[in-house]
C-alpha positions in Angstrom: -31.6 1.7 -46.8 -28.4 -0.4 -45.7 -26.1 2.3 -47.0 -27.6 4.8 -44.5 -27.7 2.3 -41.9 -23.6 1.8 -42.1 -23.0 5.4 -42.6 -24.8 6.5 -39.6 -23.0 3.2 -37.1 -19.8 3.6 -39.2 -17.3 0.9 -39.7 -15.9 -0.3 -36.0 -19.7 -0.4 -34.1 -21.1 -3.5 -36.2 -17.7 -5.3 -36.1 -16.9 -5.3 -32.3 -20.9 -5.9 -31.6 -20.9 -8.4 -33.7 -18.0 -10.1 -32.5 -18.9 -8.9 -28.7 -22.3 -11.0 -29.1 -20.8 -14.0 -30.6 -19.5 -15.8 -26.7 -23.1 -15.4 -26.0 -23.9 -17.8 -28.8 -20.8 -20.0 -28.1 -21.4 -20.4 -23.9 -24.2 -22.3 -24.2 -23.5 -25.3 -26.7 -19.5 -25.1 -25.6 -20.4 -25.3 -21.8 -22.6 -28.7 -22.4 -19.9 -30.4 -24.5 -17.2 -29.3 -22.4 -18.5 -30.5 -19.1 -20.0 -33.6 -20.8 -16.4 -34.6 -21.9 -14.8 -33.7 -19.2 -17.2 -35.1 -16.4 -18.5 -38.1 -18.0 -22.1 -37.2 -17.4 -24.8 -35.5 -19.4 -26.6 -34.7 -16.2 -24.0 -32.7 -15.1 -23.5 -30.8 -18.4 -27.4 -30.3 -18.3 -27.2 -29.0 -15.0 -24.5 -26.8 -15.7 -26.1 -25.4 -19.2 -29.4 -24.8 -17.4 -27.3 -23.1 -14.7 -26.0 -20.7 -17.2 -28.8 -20.3 -19.1 -30.8 -19.3 -15.7 -28.3 -16.8 -15.0 -28.8 -15.0 -18.4 -32.6 -15.1 -18.1 -32.8 -13.7 -14.5 -29.6 -11.1 -14.8 -29.8 -10.0 -18.2 -32.3 -7.2 -17.3 -30.8 -6.1 -14.5 -28.0 -5.3 -16.9 -30.3 -3.5 -19.3 -31.4 -1.7 -16.5 -28.7 -0.4 -14.4 -27.3 0.5 -18.0 -30.8 2.5 -18.6 -29.9 4.3 -15.7 -25.7 4.8 -15.9 -24.8 4.4 -19.4 -23.6 1.6 -21.5 -19.8 2.7 -20.8 -19.0 1.7 -17.1 -21.8 -1.5 -16.8 -20.7 -3.2 -20.2 -17.0 -2.7 -19.3 -17.2 -4.7 -16.2 -20.1 -7.1 -17.3 -17.5 -8.0 -20.1 -14.3 -8.5 -18.1 -16.5 -10.4 -15.5 -17.5 -12.9 -18.1 -14.6 -13.4 -19.4 -13.2 -14.2 -16.0 -16.2 -16.6 -15.3 -15.7 -18.3 -18.7 -12.2 -19.1 -17.9 -13.2 -20.2 -14.3 -15.8 -22.8 -15.4 -13.2 -23.9 -18.3 -10.4 -24.3 -15.4 -12.9 -26.3 -13.1 -14.3 -28.4 -15.7 -10.4 -29.3 -16.3 -10.0 -30.1 -13.0 -13.0 -32.4 -12.6 -14.9 -29.9 -10.0 -17.7 -31.1 -8.5 -21.5 -30.9 -10.1 -22.3 -28.2 -7.4 -19.1 -25.9 -8.3 -19.9 -26.1 -12.0 -23.6 -25.0 -11.7 -22.2 -22.1 -9.8 -19.8 -20.8 -12.0 -22.4 -21.4 -15.1 -24.8 -19.5 -13.4 -22.0 -16.3 -12.8 -21.1 -16.8 -16.6 -24.7 -16.5 -17.4 -25.9 -13.7 -15.3 -22.5 -11.7 -15.9 -23.0 -12.0 -20.0 -22.5 -8.2 -21.0 -25.8 -8.2 -23.3 -24.0 -7.0 -26.2 -26.9 -8.0 -28.8 -29.4 -5.6 -27.0 -27.4 -2.8 -25.7 -26.2 -2.3 -29.4 -29.6 -2.5 -30.3 -30.4 0.1 -28.4 -27.4 2.3 -28.9 -28.2 2.2 -32.5 -31.8 2.8 -32.3 -30.6 6.0 -30.0 -27.7 7.4 -33.0 -30.9 6.8 -35.1 -33.4 8.7 -33.3 -30.9 11.7 -32.6 -29.9 11.8 -36.2 -33.5 12.7 -36.9 -34.1 9.9 -38.8 -38.0 8.3 -39.5 -39.4 5.1 -38.6 -38.2 3.4 -42.1 -34.6 3.7 -41.1 -35.0 2.9 -37.4 -36.7 0.0 -38.5 -33.9 -0.9 -41.3 -31.3 -0.5 -38.2 -33.6 -3.4 -36.3 -33.4 -5.6 -39.5 -29.8 -4.8 -39.5 -29.2 -5.6 -35.9 -31.5 -8.7 -36.3 -29.5 -10.3 -38.7 -26.1 -9.7 -36.8 -28.0 -11.7 -34.3 -29.1 -14.6 -36.3 -25.5 -14.8 -37.7 -24.0 -15.6 -34.6 -26.6 -17.4 -33.1 -25.5 -20.0 -36.4 -21.6 -18.9 -36.3 -21.2 -19.3 -33.0 -22.1 -23.2 -32.5 -20.0 -24.1 -35.4 -17.1 -22.5 -33.8 -17.6 -24.7 -31.0 -18.5 -27.8 -33.0 -15.3 -27.1 -35.1 -13.2 -26.2 -32.2 -14.5 -29.5 -30.3 -14.0 -31.3 -33.6 -10.5 -30.0 -34.0 -8.9 -29.8 -30.6 -11.2 -29.6 -27.6 -14.4 -28.1 -26.3 -12.3 -26.1 -23.4 -10.7 -23.8 -27.0 -14.1 -22.5 -28.0 -14.7 -21.3 -24.4 -11.3 -19.9 -24.5 -11.6 -18.4 -27.4 -15.1 -16.7 -26.2 -14.0 -15.6 -23.0 -11.1 -13.5 -25.1 -13.9 -12.4 -27.6 -15.4 -11.3 -24.6 -12.7 -9.5 -23.0 -11.3 -7.9 -26.3 -14.3 -7.1 -28.2 -17.0 -6.6 -25.4 -14.4 -3.8 -23.9 -14.0 -2.2 -27.8 -17.8 -2.1 -27.4 -17.9 -0.8 -24.0 -15.6 2.1 -24.9 -16.9 2.8 -28.6 -17.4 7.3 -28.4 -21.1 5.4 -29.8 -21.3 4.4 -25.8 -22.6 7.9 -25.2 -25.7 8.3 -27.1 -28.1 6.2 -25.2 -30.7 8.4 -23.7 -29.3 8.1 -19.9 -26.4 9.7 -21.1 -27.8 12.7 -23.5 -26.4 15.8 -21.5 -29.1 17.8 -20.4 -32.0 15.0 -19.9 -33.8 15.7 -17.1 -33.7 13.3 -13.9 -37.4 13.8 -13.2 -38.7 12.8 -16.7 -36.6 9.5 -16.4 -37.6 8.6 -13.2 -41.5 9.2 -13.8 -41.0 7.6 -17.2 -39.4 4.4 -15.5 -42.6 3.7 -13.7 -45.0 3.5 -16.8 -44.7 0.5 -19.2 -48.0 -0.2 -21.4 -49.5 -3.7 -20.8 -48.7 -4.5 -24.4 -44.9 -4.4 -23.6 -45.4 -7.3 -21.0 -47.5 -9.1 -24.0 -44.3 -8.7 -26.3 -42.1 -9.9 -23.5 -44.4 -13.4 -23.4 -44.5 -13.9 -27.0 -40.5 -13.9 -27.4 -40.7 -16.5 -24.3 -43.0 -18.3 -26.5 -40.0 -17.5 -29.6 -37.4 -19.2 -27.5 -40.0 -22.1 -26.4 -40.0 -23.3 -30.6 -36.3 -22.7 -30.9 -35.8 -24.9 -28.1 -38.4 -27.8 -28.9 -37.1 -27.5 -32.7 -33.8 -28.3 -31.7 -35.0 -31.2 -29.3 -37.1 -32.5 -32.2 -34.4 -32.0 -34.9 -31.9 -33.8 -32.7 -34.5 -36.9 -31.9 -35.6 -37.0 -35.5 -31.8 -37.1 -37.2 -30.9 -39.9 -34.4 -34.2 -42.0 -35.1 -32.7 -41.7 -39.1 -29.1 -42.5 -38.1 -27.9 -39.2 -39.3 -27.2 -37.1 -36.0 -24.4 -35.4 -37.1 -27.0 -33.6 -39.4 -28.8 -31.9 -36.4 -26.5 -29.0 -36.5 -26.4 -28.4 -40.0 -30.6 -28.5 -40.4 -30.9 -26.0 -37.7 -27.7 -24.0 -38.9 -29.8 -24.0 -42.3 -32.9 -22.7 -40.7 -30.6 -19.7 -39.3 -29.2 -19.0 -42.5 -32.7 -18.7 -43.9 -34.0 -16.6 -41.1 -30.8 -14.2 -41.5 -31.4 -13.6 -45.5 -35.5 -13.0 -45.0 -34.5 -10.8 -41.8 -32.1 -8.8 -43.9 -35.0 -8.3 -46.5 -37.4 -7.1 -44.1 -36.0 -3.3 -44.6 -37.8 -3.6 -48.3 -41.1 -4.0 -46.8 -43.3 -1.0 -47.3 -44.1 1.7 -45.0 -47.6 1.4 -45.1 -47.5 -2.4 -43.6 -47.7 -1.5 -39.7 -46.2 -3.1 -37.3 -48.9 -4.9 -35.8 -50.0 -5.9 -39.0 -46.3 -7.4 -39.6 -46.5 -9.3 -35.9 -49.8 -10.9 -36.9 -48.7 -11.9 -40.4 -45.2 -13.3 -39.1 -47.1 -14.9 -36.0 -49.4 -16.8 -38.8 -46.5 -17.9 -40.6 -44.8 -19.4 -38.0 -48.4 -21.6 -37.2 -49.1 -22.3 -40.8 -45.3 -23.1 -41.6 -44.5 -25.0 -38.3 -47.5 -27.6 -38.8 -45.4 -29.7 -41.1 -43.0 -30.2 -38.4 -45.6 -33.3 -37.3 -45.4 -35.1 -40.4 -41.7 -35.0 -41.0 -40.0 -38.4 -41.8 -37.1 -38.4 -43.8 -33.8 -36.0 -43.7 -34.8 -34.5 -47.2 -38.0 -33.8 -45.5 -36.6 -32.4 -42.5 -34.3 -30.0 -44.4 -36.7 -28.6 -46.6 -39.7 -28.1 -43.9 -37.2 -26.4 -41.2 -35.5 -24.0 -43.7 -39.1 -22.9 -45.1 -40.4 -22.4 -41.4 -36.7 -20.4 -40.8 -38.1 -17.7 -43.1 -40.5 -16.7 -40.7 -38.2 -16.3 -37.3 -36.8 -13.2 -38.1 -39.6 -11.3 -39.6 -41.2 -12.3 -35.7 -37.8 -11.4 -33.6 -37.7 -8.3 -35.6 -41.4 -6.7 -35.6 -41.3 -7.6 -31.9 -37.9 -5.1 -31.4 -39.5 -3.2 -33.5 -42.6 -2.7 -31.4 -41.3 -2.8 -28.1 -38.7 0.4 -29.2 -42.2 2.2 -30.2 -44.0 1.1 -27.1 -41.5 1.7 -24.1 -40.2 4.8 -23.0 -36.5 5.4 -24.2 -35.4 5.3 -20.8 -36.3 2.1 -20.7 -35.4 0.7 -23.7 -32.0 -1.2 -22.9 -33.7 -2.7 -20.0 -36.9 -4.0 -22.2 -34.5 -5.2 -24.8 -32.4 -7.0 -22.8 -35.9 -8.6 -21.6 -36.9 -10.0 -24.5 -33.2 -11.5 -25.4 -33.6 -12.8 -22.1 -37.2 -14.1 -22.6 -35.5 -16.0 -25.7 -33.0 -17.9 -23.6 -35.4 -18.8 -20.7 -38.1 -20.3 -23.2 -35.5 -22.0 -25.2 -34.0 -23.6 -22.3 -37.3 -24.6 -20.6 -38.8 -25.9 -23.9 -35.5 -27.8 -24.9 -35.5 -29.5 -21.1 -39.6 -30.4 -21.5 -39.4 -31.5 -25.3 -36.1 -33.4 -24.8 -37.7 -35.5 -22.4 -41.3 -35.9 -24.7 -38.6 -37.0 -27.6 -37.2 -39.6 -25.6 -40.4 -41.2 -25.0 -42.5 -40.5 -27.3 -40.2 -39.4 -30.3 -39.7 -36.2 -32.4 -43.5 -35.7 -33.0 -43.9 -34.9 -29.5 -41.2 -32.4 -29.5 -42.3 -30.8 -32.8 -45.5 -30.8 -31.0 -44.6 -28.0 -28.5 -42.9 -26.1 -31.1 -46.4 -25.8 -32.6 -48.3 -25.3 -29.6 -45.5 -22.4 -29.0 -46.5 -20.8 -32.6 -50.2 -20.8 -31.8 -49.7 -19.0 -28.8 -47.9 -16.4 -30.0 -50.1 -16.1 -32.6 -53.1 -15.9 -30.0 -50.9 -12.5 -28.3 -50.8 -10.9 -31.3 -54.4 -11.0 -32.2 -55.6 -10.3 -28.9 -53.1 -7.6 -28.0 -53.5 -3.5 -29.3 -50.1 -2.6 -28.9 -49.6 1.3 -28.0 -46.7 3.6 -28.4 -46.3 6.7 -26.4 -45.6 10.1 -28.5 -42.0 10.9 -27.3 -43.1 14.1 -26.9 -45.2 12.7 -24.1 -48.7 12.9 -25.3 -51.6 10.1 -25.8 -50.9 6.6 -26.6 -51.4 5.8 -30.3 -51.6 2.3 -31.5 -49.0 1.0 -34.0 -50.2 0.6 -36.9 -49.4 1.5 -40.8 -49.0 5.4 -39.9 -46.1 4.4 -37.5 -44.1 1.4 -39.4 -40.9 0.7 -39.7 
């Protein structure tokens, strides 16, 4: 199935989309390290990083909506260049010892101009698959492939930042991110497949598109909520891992532990294409959230570095199935004319949930230790499971017929 996916997308698109989404994974940690080093204040670094996350959370869906209405080419091109300028300005301001207010403003601007390459690449790939007459199984494989690219980027991005900070300076990592944004973001925007999205299909009905934009089933909002909770799991896990490795006298292991979890998640994500078609997306969602609960509970009892690695790596096996399934359900649930906006909402939900949970659980970990932070992650997993069992996901037929439940007969 992955051979069909690569044949569908071509050789260049996956490369430029992967390199174009790397800066998103680099800028959050890079801004924290840069401002902490140049200002000497962790509080200032936290405020700047928080402003960046807030900007991305709020503006991400707006960029997705603009791409739905006006096509990806112009929107991504403008956002990529603006983001490259904003990130460069943040680096220069930090090196010049700018005020906290200016750093926060530039951080918010850097977050707000993120070109959303990940969500838009996913939207574009699905559009290419649908245009080619692909069945739901191939669409599911495409989503698994895109999800794996996301996972790898979120492992490799922070690793590049850490390497640059160790060898040179955090500013070098952010300047590399700005370069990638300018070059690969532009290449992604101008790639011929940008015309594959629904809003750019010749002869599309404007009246139908406008009508469809007003209709979203309630389950679409539940799917957005579960992604916020998934982000909260990421943030709380990160805080707990950082706190526990410090308690164990091995703070340098925190990044490696988190990377190990990401590698496992990416590997399992690739294997999702092998799940039998008879197992529907709704069933997969419930199975994935149940696994999140079962596999996160051991975090509360971890007391050694070896046990932490083992528990976190096993937990990583549940992350990709949940993320990929939610993206798949969203693709089936929302009208095609709102797909980019909805994909961007999911990604922004992860960013927002992670930032909020990191702030809350980090404070809890300082006062009560790592188990308090891990408890937040377990609570978020339980809430994810509750949503998956309480919500009945429905999917509109592309022809406009009545809504159908997403089950085994419409699996990906």
